[in-house]
NUDODO-268000 format. One record per residue (C-alpha): residue number from 1; residue in one letter; x, y, z. Coordinates in Angstrom, 1 decimal. Layout:
BEGIN
r i->NUM, aa->A, X->X, Y->Y, Z->Z
...
END
This chain:
BEGIN
r i->1, aa->M, X->116.9, Y->210.5, Z->171.9
r i->2, aa->S, X->117.4, Y->207.0, Z->170.9
r i->3, aa->D, X->120.0, Y->205.7, Z->168.5
r i->4, aa->A, X->117.7, Y->202.9, Z->167.4
r i->5, aa->T, X->116.6, Y->202.7, Z->163.8
r i->6, aa->P, X->113.0, Y->203.8, Z->163.4
r i->7, aa->E, X->110.6, Y->200.9, Z->162.9
r i->8, aa->P, X->108.8, Y->201.1, Z->159.5
r i->9, aa->V, X->105.0, Y->201.2, Z->159.6
r i->10, aa->V, X->103.5, Y->199.5, Z->156.5
r i->11, aa->D, X->99.8, Y->199.5, Z->155.7
r i->12, aa->D, X->98.9, Y->196.1, Z->154.2
r i->13, aa->Q, X->95.4, Y->197.1, Z->153.1
r i->14, aa->T, X->94.6, Y->196.6, Z->149.4
r i->15, aa->D, X->91.4, Y->197.6, Z->147.7
r i->16, aa->G, X->91.8, Y->195.9, Z->144.3
r i->17, aa->A, X->93.4, Y->193.0, Z->142.6
r i->18, aa->A, X->96.8, Y->193.4, Z->141.0
r i->19, aa->G, X->96.6, Y->194.2, Z->137.3
r i->20, aa->E, X->93.2, Y->195.8, Z->137.3
r i->21, aa->A, X->92.7, Y->198.5, Z->134.8
r i->22, aa->P, X->92.8, Y->202.1, Z->136.3
r i->23, aa->G, X->89.1, Y->202.8, Z->135.6
r i->24, aa->D, X->86.6, Y->201.4, Z->133.3
r i->25, aa->A, X->86.0, Y->201.9, Z->129.6
r i->26, aa->A, X->83.5, Y->204.7, Z->130.2
r i->27, aa->G, X->86.3, Y->206.9, Z->131.4
r i->28, aa->E, X->85.4, Y->206.5, Z->135.1
r i->29, aa->P, X->88.3, Y->207.4, Z->137.5
r i->30, aa->A, X->90.1, Y->204.5, Z->139.1
r i->31, aa->A, X->89.0, Y->203.5, Z->142.5
r i->32, aa->A, X->91.1, Y->204.5, Z->145.5
r i->33, aa->A, X->94.0, Y->202.2, Z->146.1
r i->34, aa->P, X->96.7, Y->202.2, Z->148.7
r i->35, aa->L, X->100.1, Y->203.6, Z->147.5
r i->36, aa->G, X->102.0, Y->201.2, Z->149.8
r i->37, aa->V, X->104.3, Y->204.0, Z->151.1
r i->38, aa->A, X->105.9, Y->202.9, Z->154.4
r i->39, aa->R, X->105.8, Y->205.4, Z->157.2
r i->40, aa->E, X->108.4, Y->205.3, Z->160.0
r i->41, aa->R, X->107.7, Y->206.0, Z->163.6
r i->42, aa->T, X->109.5, Y->209.1, Z->164.8
r i->43, aa->G, X->109.5, Y->208.3, Z->168.5
r i->44, aa->H, X->107.4, Y->211.4, Z->169.2
r i->45, aa->P, X->103.8, Y->210.2, Z->169.9
r i->46, aa->A, X->102.1, Y->213.5, Z->168.8
r i->47, aa->V, X->104.0, Y->213.5, Z->165.5
r i->48, aa->D, X->103.4, Y->209.8, Z->164.9
r i->49, aa->A, X->99.7, Y->210.3, Z->165.5
r i->50, aa->R, X->99.6, Y->213.2, Z->162.9
r i->51, aa->L, X->101.5, Y->211.1, Z->160.4
r i->52, aa->A, X->99.3, Y->208.1, Z->160.9
r i->53, aa->R, X->96.4, Y->210.1, Z->159.6
r i->54, aa->L, X->98.1, Y->210.0, Z->156.1
r i->55, aa->A, X->96.8, Y->206.4, Z->155.8
r i->56, aa->E, X->93.3, Y->207.8, Z->155.3
r i->57, aa->V, X->94.2, Y->209.0, Z->151.8
r i->58, aa->D, X->94.4, Y->205.4, Z->150.7
r i->59, aa->A, X->90.6, Y->205.1, Z->151.0
r i->60, aa->L, X->89.8, Y->208.5, Z->149.5
r i->61, aa->P, X->89.5, Y->209.7, Z->145.9
r i->62, aa->A, X->92.2, Y->212.1, Z->144.8
r i->63, aa->D, X->90.0, Y->215.1, Z->145.4
r i->64, aa->G, X->89.8, Y->214.2, Z->149.1
r i->65, aa->H, X->93.6, Y->214.1, Z->149.6
r i->66, aa->P, X->94.2, Y->217.9, Z->150.0
r i->67, aa->E, X->92.0, Y->218.1, Z->153.1
r i->68, aa->V, X->94.0, Y->215.4, Z->154.8
r i->69, aa->Y, X->97.3, Y->216.7, Z->153.7
r i->70, aa->E, X->96.5, Y->220.2, Z->154.9
r i->71, aa->D, X->95.3, Y->218.9, Z->158.2
r i->72, aa->V, X->98.4, Y->216.9, Z->158.8
r i->73, aa->H, X->100.6, Y->219.8, Z->157.7
r i->74, aa->R, X->98.8, Y->222.1, Z->160.1
r i->75, aa->G, X->99.1, Y->219.6, Z->163.0
r i->76, aa->L, X->102.9, Y->219.1, Z->162.3
r i->77, aa->R, X->103.4, Y->222.9, Z->162.2
r i->78, aa->D, X->101.6, Y->223.2, Z->165.5
r i->79, aa->E, X->103.8, Y->220.6, Z->167.0
r i->80, aa->L, X->106.9, Y->222.5, Z->165.9
r i->81, aa->T, X->105.5, Y->225.8, Z->167.1
r i->82, aa->S, X->104.9, Y->224.2, Z->170.5
r i->83, aa->L, X->108.6, Y->223.4, Z->170.7
r i->84, aa->D, X->109.4, Y->227.1, Z->170.4
r i->85, aa->A, X->106.9, Y->227.9, Z->173.2
r i->86, aa->H, X->108.8, Y->225.5, Z->175.5
r i->87, aa->P, X->112.4, Y->225.7, Z->174.6
r i->88, aa->A, X->114.9, Y->223.3, Z->176.2
r i->89, aa->P, X->116.9, Y->224.8, Z->179.1
r i->90, aa->R, X->120.2, Y->226.2, Z->178.1
r i->91, aa->P, X->123.4, Y->225.4, Z->180.1
r i->92, aa->H, X->124.6, Y->228.2, Z->182.3
r i->93, aa->D, X->127.8, Y->229.9, Z->181.4
r i->94, aa->N, X->129.8, Y->229.8, Z->184.7
r i->95, aa->R, X->132.6, Y->232.2, Z->183.4
r i->96, aa->S, X->133.0, Y->235.1, Z->185.8
END
Protein backbone atom coordinates (compact mmCIF):
# COMPACT_ATOMS: atom_id res chain seq x y z
CA UNK A 1 0.00 0.00 0.00
CA UNK A 2 1.10 3.50 -0.67
CA UNK A 3 1.04 6.32 1.86
CA UNK A 4 0.50 8.85 -0.93
CA UNK A 5 -2.69 10.88 -0.94
CA UNK A 6 -5.08 9.69 -3.67
CA UNK A 7 -5.23 11.91 -6.71
CA UNK A 8 -8.70 13.39 -7.26
CA UNK A 9 -10.36 12.69 -10.59
CA UNK A 10 -12.63 15.51 -11.71
CA UNK A 11 -14.87 15.46 -14.75
CA UNK A 12 -14.86 18.89 -16.40
CA UNK A 13 -17.71 18.15 -18.79
CA UNK A 14 -20.65 20.53 -18.70
CA UNK A 15 -23.88 20.17 -20.61
CA UNK A 16 -25.48 23.53 -19.96
CA UNK A 17 -24.78 27.14 -19.19
CA UNK A 18 -24.66 28.28 -15.61
CA UNK A 19 -27.89 29.82 -14.42
CA UNK A 20 -30.18 27.93 -16.81
CA UNK A 21 -33.63 27.13 -15.54
CA UNK A 22 -34.08 23.47 -14.47
CA UNK A 23 -36.54 22.64 -17.24
CA UNK A 24 -38.81 24.71 -19.39
CA UNK A 25 -42.12 26.41 -18.64
CA UNK A 26 -44.08 23.42 -20.00
CA UNK A 27 -42.95 21.34 -17.02
CA UNK A 28 -40.30 19.38 -18.93
CA UNK A 29 -37.61 17.83 -16.73
CA UNK A 30 -34.22 19.47 -16.71
CA UNK A 31 -31.61 18.12 -19.08
CA UNK A 32 -28.92 15.86 -17.66
CA UNK A 33 -26.07 17.87 -16.13
CA UNK A 34 -22.86 16.79 -14.43
CA UNK A 35 -22.92 16.91 -10.66
CA UNK A 36 -19.23 17.84 -10.48
CA UNK A 37 -18.48 15.23 -7.83
CA UNK A 38 -14.77 14.44 -7.64
CA UNK A 39 -13.77 10.79 -7.58
CA UNK A 40 -10.43 9.75 -6.14
CA UNK A 41 -8.31 6.92 -7.47
CA UNK A 42 -8.04 4.04 -5.02
CA UNK A 43 -4.85 2.51 -6.40
CA UNK A 44 -6.71 -0.69 -7.31
CA UNK A 45 -7.20 -0.70 -11.10
CA UNK A 46 -10.26 -2.97 -11.04
CA UNK A 47 -11.99 -0.81 -8.42
CA UNK A 48 -11.01 2.41 -10.20
CA UNK A 49 -12.49 1.07 -13.45
CA UNK A 50 -15.78 0.29 -11.70
CA UNK A 51 -15.92 3.73 -10.08
CA UNK A 52 -15.09 5.46 -13.38
CA UNK A 53 -18.37 4.13 -14.74
CA UNK A 54 -20.19 6.49 -12.37
CA UNK A 55 -19.31 9.34 -14.78
CA UNK A 56 -21.91 7.90 -17.17
CA UNK A 57 -24.76 9.16 -15.00
CA UNK A 58 -23.82 12.75 -15.84
CA UNK A 59 -25.19 12.20 -19.36
CA UNK A 60 -28.27 10.21 -18.34
CA UNK A 61 -31.69 11.32 -17.16
CA UNK A 62 -32.42 10.40 -13.55
CA UNK A 63 -34.38 7.28 -14.51
CA UNK A 64 -31.19 5.88 -16.08
CA UNK A 65 -29.10 6.27 -12.93
CA UNK A 66 -30.24 3.15 -11.03
CA UNK A 67 -28.99 0.77 -13.73
CA UNK A 68 -25.49 2.30 -13.59
CA UNK A 69 -25.45 2.44 -9.78
CA UNK A 70 -26.58 -1.18 -9.51
CA UNK A 71 -23.97 -2.33 -12.01
CA UNK A 72 -21.18 -0.46 -10.19
CA UNK A 73 -22.38 -1.83 -6.84
CA UNK A 74 -22.48 -5.37 -8.21
CA UNK A 75 -18.96 -4.99 -9.64
CA UNK A 76 -17.54 -3.61 -6.40
CA UNK A 77 -19.20 -6.42 -4.46
CA UNK A 78 -17.61 -8.93 -6.87
CA UNK A 79 -14.20 -7.33 -6.31
CA UNK A 80 -14.60 -7.68 -2.53
CA UNK A 81 -15.78 -11.27 -2.89
CA UNK A 82 -12.70 -12.08 -4.95
CA UNK A 83 -10.54 -10.97 -2.02
CA UNK A 84 -12.19 -13.62 0.14
CA UNK A 85 -11.49 -16.24 -2.52
CA UNK A 86 -7.77 -15.40 -2.46
CA UNK A 87 -6.95 -14.38 1.12
CA UNK A 88 -3.53 -12.98 1.91
CA UNK A 89 -1.13 -15.54 3.40
CA UNK A 90 -1.04 -15.54 7.18
CA UNK A 91 2.27 -15.52 9.06
CA UNK A 92 3.18 -18.88 10.58
CA UNK A 93 3.19 -19.22 14.33
CA UNK A 94 6.58 -20.71 15.19
CA UNK A 95 5.77 -21.40 18.84
CA UNK A 96 6.42 -25.03 19.67
